[in-house]
C-alpha positions in Angstrom: 87.7 113.3 93.6 90.8 115.3 94.5 92.0 118.2 92.5 95.5 117.8 91.1 98.1 119.2 93.6 95.4 119.6 96.2 97.6 117.9 98.9 100.2 120.6 98.4 97.6 123.4 98.7 95.5 122.5 101.7 96.3 125.8 103.3 94.5 127.7 100.6 91.1 126.5 101.5 88.8 129.3 100.2 90.2 129.4 96.6 90.8 125.6 96.4 87.3 124.9 97.7 85.7 127.1 95.1 87.8 125.6 92.4 86.7 122.1 93.5 83.1 123.2 93.4 83.5 124.4 89.8 85.1 121.0 88.8 82.1 119.2 90.2 79.9 120.7 87.5 79.5 118.0 84.8 77.2 119.9 82.4 77.5 123.1 80.3 76.4 126.3 82.1 75.6 129.2 79.9 77.4 132.5 80.7 75.7 134.8 83.1 76.4 137.6 80.6 76.5 137.5 76.8 79.3 140.1 76.9 82.1 138.3 78.7 83.9 136.1 76.1 87.2 135.1 74.6 88.3 136.8 71.4 88.3 134.1 68.8 91.5 134.1 66.9 93.7 132.2 64.5 97.4 131.3 64.1 99.7 129.2 62.0 101.3 126.1 63.5 104.4 126.9 65.4 103.4 130.5 66.4 102.6 131.7 69.9 99.0 132.9 70.4 97.2 134.8 73.1 93.5 134.2 73.8 92.4 137.6 75.0 89.4 138.2 77.2 86.6 140.5 76.1 84.6 142.6 78.6 86.2 141.0 81.6 84.0 141.7 84.7 85.5 143.9 87.5 86.8 142.6 90.8 88.0 139.2 89.4 89.7 137.1 92.1 90.8 134.3 89.8 90.6 132.8 86.3 90.0 129.2 85.2 90.7 127.9 81.7 89.3 124.8 79.9 90.1 123.2 76.6 86.7 122.1 75.1 83.2 123.2 75.7 82.6 121.1 78.8 83.9 122.3 82.2 85.2 118.9 83.4 88.4 117.9 85.1 89.9 116.2 82.1 89.5 119.5 80.1 91.0 121.7 82.8 94.1 123.6 81.6 94.9 125.8 84.5 93.9 128.4 87.0 95.4 131.6 88.4 94.5 133.1 91.8 95.1 136.8 92.0 95.9 136.9 95.7 98.6 134.2 95.6 99.6 134.3 91.9 99.5 130.5 92.1 99.2 128.8 88.7 97.6 125.4 89.1 97.6 123.0 86.1 95.4 120.0 85.2 95.0 117.2 82.6 94.5 119.7 79.8 97.9 121.4 80.4 100.5 120.5 77.8 103.4 122.5 79.3 103.0 125.3 76.7 100.2 127.3 78.4 100.4 130.2 80.7 97.8 132.6 82.2 99.0 136.2 82.4 98.0 138.8 84.9 95.2 140.0 82.6 93.6 136.5 82.7 94.4 135.8 79.0 95.7 132.4 78.0 99.0 132.2 76.2 99.7 129.0 74.2 103.2 128.7 72.8 104.2 126.8 69.6 100.6 126.0 68.7 99.7 122.8 66.8 96.5 121.7 65.0 95.6 119.8 68.2 95.1 123.1 70.0 92.3 124.1 67.6 88.8 124.2 69.1 86.6 125.8 71.7 88.0 127.3 74.9 86.1 128.2 78.0 87.1 130.7 80.7 85.6 131.2 84.1 86.1 134.4 85.9 85.9 134.0 89.7 84.2 136.9 91.5 83.6 137.9 95.1 80.7 136.3 97.1 81.3 133.0 95.3 80.0 134.3 92.0 81.4 133.6 88.6 81.0 134.5 84.9 81.7 132.2 82.0 82.8 133.0 78.4 84.0 131.0 75.4 85.8 131.5 72.1 87.4 129.6 69.3 91.0 129.1 68.3 91.8 128.2 64.6 95.2 126.8 63.8 96.4 126.7 60.2 99.2 124.8 58.5 101.6 127.2 56.8 101.4 127.4 53.0 104.5 126.2 51.2 105.7 127.1 47.7 104.5 124.4 45.3 106.8 122.7 42.8 105.7 122.2 39.1 107.2 119.4 37.1 106.5 118.5 33.4 106.8 115.2 31.7 108.5 117.0 28.8 109.2 120.6 28.0 110.1 120.3 24.4 107.3 118.7 22.3 106.2 118.4 18.7 102.9 120.0 17.6 100.0 117.6 17.1 102.1 114.6 17.9 103.1 114.8 21.6 101.2 115.2 24.8 102.5 116.8 28.0 101.6 116.2 31.6 102.3 118.8 34.3 102.1 118.0 38.0 101.8 120.5 40.8 103.5 119.0 44.0 101.8 120.5 47.1 100.0 119.5 50.2 97.4 122.3 49.7 93.9 121.5 48.3 93.3 125.0 46.7 95.2 124.9 43.4 94.9 127.1 40.3 96.9 127.3 37.1 98.5 130.2 35.3 99.6 130.5 31.7 102.0 133.4 31.0 101.2 134.9 34.4 97.4 135.0 33.8 94.7 132.5 34.6 94.9 129.4 32.3 92.0 129.2 29.9 91.2 125.5 29.6 90.6 124.2 26.0 89.1 120.9 24.9 92.6 119.4 24.7 93.4 120.2 28.3 92.3 118.1 31.2 92.6 118.7 35.0 92.6 115.9 37.5 89.9 116.0 40.1 92.3 117.4 42.7 93.6 120.0 40.1 97.2 118.7 40.8 97.7 117.4 37.3 97.3 119.2 33.9 97.3 117.1 30.7 97.5 118.7 27.2 96.9 116.2 24.4 97.8 116.9 21.7 100.0 120.0 22.1 99.7 122.9 19.7 101.8 125.9 19.0 99.5 128.2 21.0 100.2 126.1 24.1 103.9 127.3 24.1 104.7 129.5 27.0 105.2 129.6 30.8 103.0 127.5 33.1 102.7 127.9 36.9 100.5 126.5 39.6 99.4 128.5 42.6 98.2 127.4 46.0 96.3 129.4 48.6 95.8 129.3 52.3 93.8 131.5 54.7 96.2 134.4 54.8 98.7 133.8 51.9 99.2 132.3 48.5 102.3 131.1 46.6 103.2 130.4 43.0 105.5 127.7 41.6 108.5 128.6 39.5 107.5 128.8 35.9 107.9 125.9 33.6 108.5 126.9 29.9 106.9 124.7 27.3 108.5 124.8 23.9 106.4 123.5 21.0 108.2 122.6 17.7 
């Protein structure tokens, strides 16, 4: 097995040789210290994120990053050698990653495919190393929902109304006159909470209706729909 770009780096035998030795490991090795790790973090799709290192050991000579829990060639993102500042990349490199001089991994314009476990290996003198891991969570941004009603002017005890909350989010709640909607026997929510049916409508149902959606860090309300009951 030949490491990617090895033919162009044969003059850097010590670092490349150690790197190749690490790649030959086909099983998970527990970190030599429980303290060295990656700060687990989260970001929205499209943001840039930095996976910072926690308790990085002293005298580090290089850093290797993997996407996934196994330290195998197909998970290899990239490595940085301190003496040459050479950034080598592998099959796990998408063109959006960069290792800074602190050893942290920068991922630009993250997508949900970037979510998961990351492993970092700190190369130390005397052919020693320490391994740490962390988790990156990637969230889809929450968008303002749209509320539509089958009819906004109805007759009491004769008509029914169906309101539909248009959103991609799964966490949906309903408001009536800016407070939580108290469901009555005449009201029915669909299993996914996207549709509210009132049958029949009564005068006490007149007012403003909204649906709200929530994400990890934010929530949004739809524009109010006013129901007029004659």
